[in-house]
C-alpha positions in Angstrom: -33.1 -1.9 17.7 -32.1 -2.6 14.1 -28.5 -3.4 13.4 -26.4 -1.0 11.5 -25.3 -2.5 8.2 -21.8 -1.9 6.9 -20.2 -2.9 3.6 -16.5 -3.4 4.1 -14.3 -3.4 1.0 -10.6 -4.5 1.0 -8.3 -6.0 -1.6 -6.6 -8.3 0.9 -8.1 -9.7 4.1 -5.6 -12.6 4.8 -5.2 -12.3 8.5 -1.7 -11.2 9.7 -0.7 -10.5 6.1 0.8 -7.1 6.9 0.3 -4.2 9.2 -2.6 -2.8 7.3 -4.5 -6.1 7.4 -3.7 -6.6 11.1 -5.2 -3.2 11.8 -8.4 -4.2 10.0 -8.6 -7.3 12.1 -8.3 -5.3 15.3 -11.6 -3.8 14.3 -13.1 -7.0 12.8 -12.4 -8.9 16.0 -14.2 -6.3 18.0 -17.4 -6.0 16.1 -20.4 -6.1 18.4 -22.8 -8.3 16.5 -25.7 -7.1 18.6 -25.3 -3.6 17.1 -23.6 -4.2 13.7 -24.0 -6.4 10.7 -21.1 -6.5 8.3 -20.7 -7.6 4.7 -17.0 -8.2 3.7 -16.1 -7.8 0.1 -12.5 -8.7 -0.7 -10.0 -10.3 -3.1 -7.3 -12.4 -1.3 -8.3 -13.9 2.0 -10.1 -16.8 3.6 -13.4 -18.4 2.4 -15.3 -16.3 4.9 -14.5 -13.7 7.7 -15.5 -15.2 11.0 -19.3 -15.6 11.0 -20.0 -12.6 8.8 -21.5 -12.5 5.3 -18.6 -12.5 2.8 -18.2 -12.0 -1.0 -14.9 -12.9 -2.6 -13.9 -10.9 -5.7 -11.5 -12.3 -8.4 -8.0 -11.0 -8.0 -4.6 -11.0 -9.7 -1.2 -11.2 -8.2 1.1 -8.2 -8.6 4.4 -8.8 -10.3 5.9 -5.6 -8.7 5.5 -6.9 -5.2 5.4 -10.6 -4.5 2.5 -11.8 -2.3 0.3 -8.8 -3.0 -2.8 -8.8 -5.2 -5.4 -6.6 -6.8 -9.1 -7.3 -6.7 -11.1 -7.0 -10.0 -14.7 -6.1 -9.1 -15.7 -5.6 -12.7 -15.4 -9.3 -13.4 -18.3 -9.9 -11.0 -20.1 -6.6 -11.2 -23.6 -7.9 -11.7 -23.5 -10.5 -8.9 -21.7 -8.0 -6.6 -24.3 -5.3 -7.2 -27.0 -7.9 -6.4 -25.3 -8.9 -3.2 -25.1 -5.3 -2.2 -28.7 -4.6 -3.1 -29.8 -7.6 -1.0 -27.6 -6.5 1.9 -28.7 -2.8 1.8 -25.7 -1.2 3.6 -26.1 2.0 5.5 -22.3 2.8 5.6 -19.5 1.9 3.3 -15.9 1.2 4.7 -13.1 1.3 2.1 -9.6 0.1 2.8 -7.7 1.5 -0.1 -8.3 3.5 -3.3 -7.8 0.6 -5.7 -10.1 -0.7 -8.4 -12.3 -2.2 -5.7 -12.1 1.0 -3.6 -13.3 3.1 -6.5 -16.1 0.6 -7.2 -17.2 0.9 -3.6 -17.0 4.7 -3.7 -19.1 4.9 -6.9 -21.6 2.5 -5.4 -21.8 4.7 -2.2 -22.3 7.9 -4.3 -25.0 6.2 -6.4 -26.9 5.2 -3.3 -26.2 8.3 -1.2 -24.3 6.3 1.4 -21.6 7.8 3.8 -18.1 6.5 3.4 -15.4 6.0 6.0 -11.8 5.1 4.9 -8.5 4.5 6.7 -5.3 5.8 5.1 -3.3 2.6 5.6 -0.2 3.1 3.3 1.7 6.1 2.0 1.6 4.9 -1.6 3.3 8.0 -3.1 6.5 7.2 -1.2 6.9 3.9 -3.1 7.4 5.7 -6.4 11.1 6.5 -5.8 11.8 2.8 -5.5 9.7 1.4 -8.2 10.9 4.0 -10.7 14.5 4.4 -9.7 15.6 3.2 -13.1 13.1 5.5 -14.8 13.8 8.8 -12.9 12.0 10.9 -15.5 8.8 9.2 -14.6 9.0 9.8 -10.8 7.6 13.3 -10.7 4.7 12.8 -13.2 3.7 9.5 -11.4 3.7 11.2 -8.0 1.6 14.0 -9.4 -0.8 11.5 -10.8 -1.1 9.6 -7.5 -1.6 12.9 -5.6 -4.4 14.0 -8.0 -6.0 10.5 -7.6 -5.8 10.7 -3.9 -7.3 14.2 -3.8 -10.2 13.1 -5.9 -10.8 9.9 -4.0 -10.4 11.0 -0.4 -12.3 14.3 -0.9 -15.3 12.2 -1.9 -15.3 10.3 1.4 -17.0 11.5 4.5 -14.3 10.6 7.0 -10.6 9.7 6.4 -8.7 8.3 9.3 -5.0 9.2 9.2 -2.5 7.6 11.6 0.1 10.4 12.1 0.3 14.2 12.1 3.1 14.2 9.6 1.0 12.1 7.1 -2.0 14.5 7.6 0.3 17.4 6.6 1.3 15.6 3.5 -2.3 14.9 2.6 -3.2 18.5 3.1 -0.5 19.5 0.6 -2.1 17.1 -1.9 -5.3 19.1 -1.5 -7.3 16.8 0.7 -9.8 18.8 2.8 -8.8 19.1 6.4 -12.4 18.6 7.6 -12.4 15.2 6.0 -9.4 14.0 8.1 -9.3 12.7 11.6 -6.2 11.6 13.5 -6.7 7.9 14.4 -3.5 6.3 15.5 -2.8 2.6 15.7 -2.9 0.6 18.9 -0.4 -1.8 20.2 -0.7 -5.1 22.1 1.4 -4.2 25.1 0.7 -7.6 26.7 2.5 -9.3 23.7 5.1 -6.7 23.0 6.6 -6.2 26.4 10.1 -6.0 27.9 9.3 -8.9 30.3 10.0 -11.1 27.2 13.7 -10.2 27.3 15.9 -13.3 27.1 19.4 -12.9 25.7 19.6 -16.6 25.1 17.0 -16.2 22.3 19.5 -14.1 20.4 22.5 -16.2 21.4 20.8 -19.3 19.9 20.6 -17.5 16.6 24.0 -16.0 16.5 26.2 -18.3 18.6 27.8 -15.3 20.4 27.1 -12.6 23.0 27.7 -9.5 20.8 25.2 -6.7 21.0 22.5 -7.0 18.4 21.1 -4.4 16.0 17.7 -5.6 14.8 15.8 -4.7 11.6 12.2 -6.1 11.1 10.2 -5.5 8.0 9.1 -6.9 4.7 12.3 -7.1 2.6 11.2 -4.9 -0.3 13.0 -2.0 -1.8 10.7 0.7 -0.6 12.0 0.1 2.9 15.2 2.0 2.0 17.3 -1.2 1.9 20.3 0.5 0.3 20.8 2.7 3.4 20.5 -0.5 5.5 23.2 -2.0 3.4 25.4 1.0 3.8 25.0 1.0 7.6 25.9 -2.7 7.7 29.0 -2.1 5.5 30.2 0.6 7.8 30.1 -1.7 10.9 31.8 -4.5 9.0 34.6 -2.3 7.6 35.5 -1.1 11.0 35.2 -4.7 12.4 32.8 -3.6 15.1 31.6 -6.7 16.9 27.9 -6.5 16.5 25.1 -8.8 15.2 22.8 -7.6 12.4 19.5 -9.5 12.9 17.2 -9.2 9.9 13.6 -10.4 10.6 11.2 -10.7 7.7 10.9 -11.9 4.2 10.1 -10.5 0.8 11.1 -10.2 -2.9 14.5 -8.6 -2.0 15.6 -11.2 0.5 18.1 -12.9 -1.8 19.8 -9.6 -2.5 19.8 -8.8 1.2 21.5 -12.0 2.0 24.1 -11.4 -0.7 24.8 -7.8 0.4 24.8 -8.7 4.1 26.7 -11.9 4.2 27.4 -11.9 7.9 23.9 -10.9 9.0 21.5 -13.3 10.6 18.2 -13.8 8.7 15.2 -15.4 10.3 12.6 -15.1 7.5 9.0 -14.4 8.5 8.3 -15.3 12.1 5.1 -15.4 14.2 4.3 -12.5 16.5 5.2 -14.4 19.7 8.7 -15.1 18.5 8.9 -11.6 17.1 8.1 -10.2 20.5 10.9 -12.2 22.0 13.4 -10.9 19.4 12.4 -7.3 20.0 12.7 -7.6 23.7 16.1 -9.4 23.5 17.9 -7.2 21.0 19.9 -4.1 21.9 18.8 -1.5 19.4 16.3 -1.3 16.6 17.3 0.1 13.2 14.6 1.3 10.7 15.6 3.5 7.8 12.3 3.3 5.9 10.5 6.5 4.9 7.6 4.8 3.2 5.6 4.0 6.4 2.1 5.4 6.9 2.4 4.5 10.6 5.3 2.1 11.2 3.9 -0.8 13.2 7.3 -2.4 13.7 8.6 0.8 15.4 5.6 0.8 17.8 6.2 -2.9 18.5 9.9 -2.4 19.2 9.3 0.6 21.5 6.6 -1.3 23.4 9.2 -4.0 23.9 11.6 -1.5 25.5 13.9 -1.6 22.4 15.5 1.9 21.7 15.0 2.9 18.1 17.2 4.6 15.5 14.9 5.5 12.6 14.6 7.7 9.5 13.3 11.2 10.0 10.5 10.6 7.5 7.2 8.9 7.0 4.7 8.2 9.8 7.2 6.3 11.9 8.9 9.5 12.9 5.9 10.6 14.9 6.7 8.0 17.5 10.2 9.1 18.2 11.0 12.3 20.1 14.6 12.8 19.1 17.0 12.5 22.0 14.2 11.6 24.4 12.9 8.1 23.5 15.1 7.4 20.4 17.0 9.0 17.5 15.8 10.2 14.1 18.3 10.3 11.3 18.7 11.9 7.9 16.9 9.2 5.9 19.6 8.4 3.4 22.8 9.3 5.4 24.2 6.0 6.6 26.9 7.8 8.8 24.1 9.4 10.8 22.5 6.1 11.7 25.9 4.6 12.5 26.7 7.4 14.9 23.4 7.1 16.7 23.6 3.3 16.8 27.1 3.4 18.4 25.9 6.0 20.9 23.3 3.7 22.2 25.5 0.6 22.1 28.2 2.4 24.1 26.0 4.4 26.5 24.0 1.9 28.4 22.4 4.5 30.8 21.1 6.5 27.8 19.8 3.3 26.1 18.0 2.4 29.4 16.5 6.0 29.6 15.2 5.7 26.0 13.7 2.2 26.7 11.9 3.5 29.7 10.5 6.4 27.8 9.4 4.1 24.9 7.5 1.8 27.2 5.7 4.7 28.9 4.7 6.2 25.5 3.4 3.0 24.0 1.3 2.2 27.1 -0.9 5.1 26.1 -2.1 3.4 22.9 -5.1 1.1 23.3 -6.8 -0.8 20.5 -10.0 -0.9 22.6 -10.2 2.9 22.7 -9.4 3.2 19.0 -12.0 0.6 18.1 -14.6 2.4 20.2 -13.9 5.6 18.3 -14.4 3.8 15.0 -17.7 2.1 15.9 -19.0 5.4 17.3 -18.2 7.1 14.0 -19.8 4.3 12.0 -22.9 4.8 14.1 -22.9 8.5 13.6 -22.5 8.2 9.9 -25.3 5.7 9.7 -27.8 7.9 11.6 -26.6 11.2 10.3 -28.0 13.1 7.2 -27.4 11.6 3.8 -24.1 12.9 2.4 -23.9 15.2 -0.5 -22.1 13.4 -3.4 -20.8 14.2 -6.8 -22.4 11.5 -9.0 -21.0 13.2 -12.1 -17.5 12.6 -11.0 -16.2 9.1 -12.1 -12.4 9.3 -11.9 -10.3 6.6 -13.5 -7.0 6.3 -11.8 -4.0 5.4 -13.9 -3.1 1.7 -13.7 0.1 2.3 -11.8 -2.0 4.0 -9.1 -4.0 0.9 -8.7 -0.9 -1.3 -8.6 0.7 0.9 -5.9 -2.6 1.1 -4.0 -2.5 -2.7 -3.6 1.1 -2.8 -2.4 0.2 -2.3 1.2 
């Protein structure tokens, strides 16, 4: 039987770079090479992706978000088109609606190919942070992104969305409901597991036995860091004996260290050490509302760490308020403080939440999600040729492309 050929487009494929890329590698590492042949087309990343055919596209680093980059397919348009012609894909997978994503979508339309895409990052939620000093631009930029998303995703055949709340927001943007399919993210429950709990891990970092509030994320402004600072200040002002453990790195790290002088910063850590920290802390704090899914919340819950999170973004779908965690008014620091203190002071409730967290996360399996994905790829490849709109060639505003690459 002939293999199904898939052209996979992504701006960044540096393994373990962030949650979106880790999701992609959960699929990449499960490709059955007896059934599928993949061509990977990407900007930042390794010289090649495992043993698969690869084509690297020139890319530029983004000044608005350190470490992130944007692929520029037009610089190699001729050679890229030749590569695609020689490969002759049957299905196109697009990671994000960037310059590269729009190139891939136009190619798919031109050649009557079906397109599958995964909604990895809720780009529109970043606007409040990037334009906080230009508030008059926030609404028009959001409207521009929403229109761009509507045009892009309605031209795809299948759009995987990670959370019901995100699906509702995309519906409000005008994305057709029949295009979208709920496809959550899996969790490695062997790695992120309460058996890793070892209070000595925290004590070696802090030098004390105080309870520990943990925050893990890239340290960038769209993670609602101002609310994190306000929560920290409230605990410090009342001289509550707790540790604030900040795990991660990013462009705002120096500011974080200046604003949270008594917090403990680990920088970026590997996943095995991260799993130890989750399991050994006492409560997880996550005020971000910009998550499409919220991998860190899933990892914390799988580790048996009760969560106090923002009632916004995709993360909130994990937490059933008062059952396996608390959801707070996103920008109200006092709400987080109250919920954090409740869990720190009520050990039976914290244990109840932890047990419910572990049970909930045990239901998520990467093997099952990957099987769904590969079944859908097969169905798209063997189904009727999609109807496309060749006459539509949208050009997203430059800021849309910048934000699209900031996942």
